[in-house]
C-alpha positions as a printed NumPy array, in Angstrom:
array([[-108.769,  -42.629,   11.048],
       [-109.03 ,  -46.339,   10.244],
       [-111.023,  -45.622,    6.972],
       [-108.29 ,  -42.722,    6.033],
       [-105.705,  -45.584,    6.709],
       [-107.655,  -48.262,    4.566],
       [-108.144,  -45.707,    1.728],
       [-104.362,  -45.064,    1.785],
       [-103.576,  -48.443,    1.678],
       [-105.96 ,  -49.219,   -1.178],
       [-104.334,  -46.3  ,   -3.01 ],
       [-100.725,  -47.699,   -2.599],
       [-102.066,  -51.125,   -3.759],
       [-103.558,  -49.815,   -6.621],
       [-100.231,  -47.945,   -7.262],
       [ -98.343,  -51.206,   -6.944],
       [-100.509,  -53.277,   -9.062],
       [-100.501,  -50.619,  -11.895],
       [ -96.399,  -50.419,  -11.534],
       [ -96.286,  -54.427,  -11.62 ],
       [ -98.574,  -54.369,  -15.157],
       [ -96.145,  -52.09 ,  -16.398],
       [ -93.029,  -53.857,  -15.586],
       [ -94.317,  -57.058,  -17.007],
       [ -95.247,  -55.395,  -20.162],
       [ -91.561,  -53.964,  -20.327],
       [ -90.465,  -57.599,  -19.647],
       [ -92.328,  -59.186,  -22.628],
       [ -91.022,  -56.164,  -24.618],
       [ -87.48 ,  -57.232,  -23.375],
       [ -87.719,  -60.704,  -24.474],
       [ -89.299,  -59.936,  -27.894],
       [ -86.362,  -57.532,  -28.297],
       [ -83.489,  -60.099,  -27.829],
       [ -81.632,  -61.089,  -31.191],
       [ -82.365,  -64.617,  -32.058],
       [ -80.065,  -66.919,  -33.161],
       [ -79.83 ,  -66.66 ,  -37.123],
       [ -81.108,  -69.873,  -38.98 ],
       [ -78.81 ,  -71.407,  -41.452],
       [ -80.46 ,  -72.979,  -44.556],
       [ -78.408,  -75.982,  -45.495],
       [ -77.997,  -77.154,  -49.216],
       [ -76.098,  -78.765,  -51.58 ],
       [ -72.64 ,  -76.953,  -52.456],
       [ -72.168,  -75.481,  -55.84 ],
       [ -69.773,  -77.251,  -57.885],
       [ -67.087,  -75.404,  -59.856],
       [ -68.095,  -72.781,  -62.366],
       [ -68.093,  -74.025,  -65.858],
       [ -65.853,  -72.172,  -68.213],
       [ -67.877,  -70.937,  -71.167],
       [ -66.187,  -70.511,  -74.476],
       [ -66.163,  -67.715,  -76.998],
       [ -68.984,  -69.091,  -78.762],
       [ -71.45 ,  -69.958,  -75.874],
       [ -73.547,  -66.731,  -75.736],
       [ -76.386,  -68.464,  -75.376],
       [ -75.704,  -70.173,  -71.985],
       [ -73.484,  -66.945,  -70.704],
       [ -75.024,  -65.419,  -67.615],
       [ -76.395,  -62.074,  -68.455],
       [ -74.909,  -60.509,  -65.32 ],
       [ -72.565,  -61.736,  -62.666],
       [ -72.522,  -61.408,  -58.739],
       [ -69.402,  -60.432,  -56.751],
       [ -69.837,  -62.849,  -53.939],
       [ -67.333,  -61.195,  -51.953],
       [ -69.145,  -58.169,  -51.951],
       [ -72.609,  -60.037,  -51.071],
       [ -71.137,  -61.734,  -48.137],
       [ -69.462,  -58.446,  -46.789],
       [ -72.861,  -56.549,  -47.082],
       [ -74.73 ,  -59.381,  -45.664],
       [ -72.217,  -59.289,  -42.346],
       [ -72.709,  -55.52 ,  -42.01 ],
       [ -76.417,  -55.704,  -42.045],
       [ -76.171,  -58.959,  -39.327],
       [ -73.747,  -56.516,  -37.138],
       [ -76.113,  -53.458,  -37.175],
       [ -79.243,  -55.66 ,  -36.261],
       [ -77.525,  -57.136,  -33.529],
       [ -76.027,  -53.84 ,  -32.346],
       [ -79.839,  -52.112,  -32.662],
       [ -81.138,  -55.576,  -30.522],
       [ -78.511,  -55.504,  -27.714],
       [ -78.889,  -51.509,  -27.166],
       [ -82.649,  -51.94 ,  -27.027],
       [ -82.152,  -54.951,  -24.395],
       [ -80.001,  -52.596,  -22.441],
       [ -82.442,  -49.921,  -22.294],
       [ -85.481,  -52.133,  -21.638],
       [ -83.509,  -53.836,  -18.762],
       [ -82.663,  -50.336,  -17.402],
       [ -86.111,  -49.561,  -17.474],
       [ -87.18 ,  -52.829,  -15.84 ],
       [ -84.87 ,  -52.567,  -12.854],
       [ -86.1  ,  -48.631,  -12.186],
       [ -89.7  ,  -50.06 ,  -12.377],
       [ -89.   ,  -53.1  ,  -10.04 ],
       [ -87.323,  -50.354,   -7.718],
       [ -90.512,  -48.464,   -7.684],
       [ -92.622,  -51.397,   -6.802],
       [ -90.28 ,  -52.351,   -4.111],
       [ -90.506,  -48.757,   -2.684],
       [ -94.41 ,  -48.576,   -2.866],
       [ -94.887,  -52.074,   -1.382],
       [ -92.573,  -50.865,    1.69 ],
       [ -94.004,  -47.733,    2.089],
       [ -98.015,  -49.432,    2.137],
       [ -96.271,  -51.879,    4.824],
       [ -94.447,  -49.119,    6.894],
       [ -96.121,  -45.771,    6.369],
       [ -98.623,  -45.606,    9.07 ],
       [ -96.171,  -47.208,   11.718],
       [ -93.673,  -44.642,   10.708],
       [ -96.035,  -41.601,   10.894],
       [ -96.922,  -42.963,   14.687],
       [ -93.442,  -43.195,   15.547],
       [ -92.53 ,  -39.895,   14.599],
       [ -95.414,  -38.425,   16.588],
       [ -93.487,  -39.47 ,   19.915],
       [ -90.741,  -37.098,   19.184],
       [ -90.171,  -34.366,   21.724],
       [ -91.256,  -30.446,   20.671],
       [ -92.391,  -28.021,   23.244],
       [ -96.136,  -28.561,   23.48 ],
       [ -96.938,  -26.372,   25.943],
       [ -95.264,  -23.62 ,   23.514],
       [ -96.779,  -24.788,   20.434],
       [-100.564,  -24.921,   21.93 ],
       [-100.129,  -21.475,   23.147],
       [ -98.943,  -20.107,   20.003],
       [-101.706,  -22.139,   18.136],
       [-104.365,  -20.758,   20.301],
       [-103.366,  -17.216,   20.088],
       [-103.21 ,  -17.428,   16.178],
       [-106.617,  -18.873,   15.835],
       [-108.648,  -15.976,   14.999],
       [-105.801,  -15.187,   12.25 ],
       [-106.494,  -18.05 ,   10.622],
       [-110.125,  -17.521,   10.376],
       [-109.292,  -14.523,    8.961],
       [-107.204,  -15.366,    5.9  ],
       [-109.65 ,  -18.332,    5.426],
       [-112.115,  -15.798,    4.309],
       [-109.835,  -13.792,    1.922],
       [-109.668,  -14.735,   -2.061],
       [-111.269,  -17.94 ,   -3.658],
       [-112.324,  -20.845,   -1.471],
       [-109.247,  -22.749,   -2.441],
       [-106.942,  -19.769,   -1.875],
       [-108.164,  -19.26 ,    1.51 ],
       [-108.077,  -22.935,    2.522],
       [-104.438,  -23.027,    1.57 ],
       [-103.893,  -19.66 ,    3.35 ],
       [-105.144,  -20.775,    6.339],
       [-103.15 ,  -23.999,    6.203],
       [-100.202,  -22.36 ,    5.572],
       [-100.568,  -19.997,    8.377],
       [-101.113,  -23.059,   10.64 ],
       [ -97.574,  -24.593,    9.677],
       [ -96.193,  -21.241,    9.815],
       [ -97.216,  -20.797,   13.405],
       [ -95.655,  -23.984,   14.045],
       [ -92.593,  -23.328,   12.866],
       [ -92.077,  -20.07 ,   14.537],
       [ -93.046,  -21.725,   17.702],
       [ -90.065,  -24.596,   17.295],
       [ -91.29 ,  -27.234,   15.491],
       [ -88.695,  -28.547,   13.15 ],
       [ -89.542,  -30.384,   10.297],
       [ -88.644,  -34.004,    9.553],
       [ -86.371,  -35.035,    6.631],
       [ -88.737,  -38.032,    6.112],
       [ -91.918,  -36.587,    6.171],
       [ -93.956,  -33.349,    4.506],
       [ -94.62 ,  -30.151,    6.411],
       [ -98.548,  -31.422,    6.167],
       [ -97.676,  -34.743,    7.507],
       [ -95.205,  -33.188,   10.412],
       [ -98.182,  -30.857,   11.352],
       [-100.943,  -33.413,   11.419],
       [ -98.533,  -35.483,   13.451],
       [ -98.223,  -32.643,   16.2  ],
       [-101.5  ,  -31.733,   16.384],
       [-102.801,  -35.311,   17.04 ],
       [-100.62 ,  -34.946,   20.29 ],
       [-103.255,  -32.43 ,   21.66 ],
       [-105.772,  -34.881,   21.733],
       [-107.855,  -33.05 ,   18.853],
       [-110.935,  -34.611,   17.164],
       [-109.304,  -36.889,   14.592],
       [-111.99 ,  -36.708,   12.121],
       [-111.845,  -32.808,   12.08 ],
       [-108.178,  -32.973,   11.775],
       [-108.245,  -35.142,    8.692],
       [-111.204,  -33.253,    7.033],
       [-109.048,  -30.076,    7.51 ],
       [-106.066,  -31.681,    5.84 ],
       [-107.92 ,  -33.401,    3.274],
       [-109.516,  -29.654,    1.951],
       [-105.773,  -28.278,    2.261],
       [-104.626,  -31.094,   -0.337],
       [-107.597,  -30.873,   -2.477],
       [-107.288,  -26.948,   -2.499],
       [-103.784,  -27.144,   -3.144],
       [-103.312,  -30.205,   -5.87 ],
       [-107.021,  -30.881,   -7.59 ],
       [-107.652,  -29.179,  -10.729],
       [-111.302,  -28.545,  -10.111],
       [-112.614,  -25.188,   -8.336],
       [-113.55 ,  -25.21 ,   -4.769],
       [-116.879,  -23.969,   -3.455],
       [-118.176,  -21.792,   -0.581],
       [-119.572,  -25.066,    0.876],
       [-115.688,  -26.331,    1.146],
       [-114.867,  -22.951,    2.727],
       [-117.412,  -23.223,    5.338],
       [-116.066,  -27.028,    5.9  ],
       [-112.902,  -25.61 ,    6.354],
       [-114.201,  -22.75 ,    8.826],
       [-116.2  ,  -25.444,   10.948],
       [-112.966,  -27.628,   11.351],
       [-110.517,  -24.701,   12.002],
       [-113.294,  -23.326,   14.807],
       [-113.423,  -27.024,   16.471],
       [-109.62 ,  -27.294,   16.086],
       [-109.132,  -23.913,   17.859],
       [-111.653,  -25.254,   20.624],
       [-109.811,  -28.473,   21.073],
       [-106.407,  -26.595,   21.107],
       [-107.773,  -24.549,   24.189],
       [-108.834,  -27.155,   26.021],
       [-105.747,  -29.13 ,   25.646],
       [-103.634,  -25.958,   26.69 ],
       [-105.649,  -25.293,   29.768],
       [-105.412,  -29.06 ,   30.778],
       [-101.612,  -28.537,   30.353],
       [-101.686,  -25.514,   32.609],
       [-103.879,  -27.145,   34.906],
       [-101.439,  -29.927,   35.037],
       [ -98.26 ,  -27.955,   35.573],
       [-100.044,  -26.032,   38.606],
       [-100.791,  -29.328,   40.409]])
């Protein structure tokens, strides 16, 4: 259990560091995209234009520049560059805020995740009813485990376990997944923690991984389900004995 929590915290820390690095990169891009202050090159003012005579063809300019049109084109270019620059600043700033929010969320989850799970485990489902339903359905979980590929069998067995819990009156928490809810309730029956974590990990691997599972995975899941069923039967017997005393 301690190793699983340390692994989970390490994974969340890696995620937080990765997001923080992305935020730093976006901040650098943001700083680089801010439009700079245009530099003005000073110089001597030109004097009045010399009026050329009719015979001054040698000194007459071959072309003339419309100063007003030149200044207008320069102003329009500067305005477009400023618009593009500030639009980039706005987009990068928005992305930076989203990244910082994700970093804060990851850090809060890494600090509060384990405590929240344990707090939810103290809720009040009818454990006697849940334990009886799980014990009665133990054989069917093994049956569906043997169907299809190893991944399909493991997923079907875990889904049947969750369906049994829901049918027996367990309500899902809005802040937790169905898998987390099922694991939290099963812990209250004092089942073997390593067996429970192994079974839940096999389900997640079968449901989300991209590689194929083997018959060895199915055999591991079968052993975990068998041990879980034995622990649940013992818990139900203890509950019945306590209620008769």
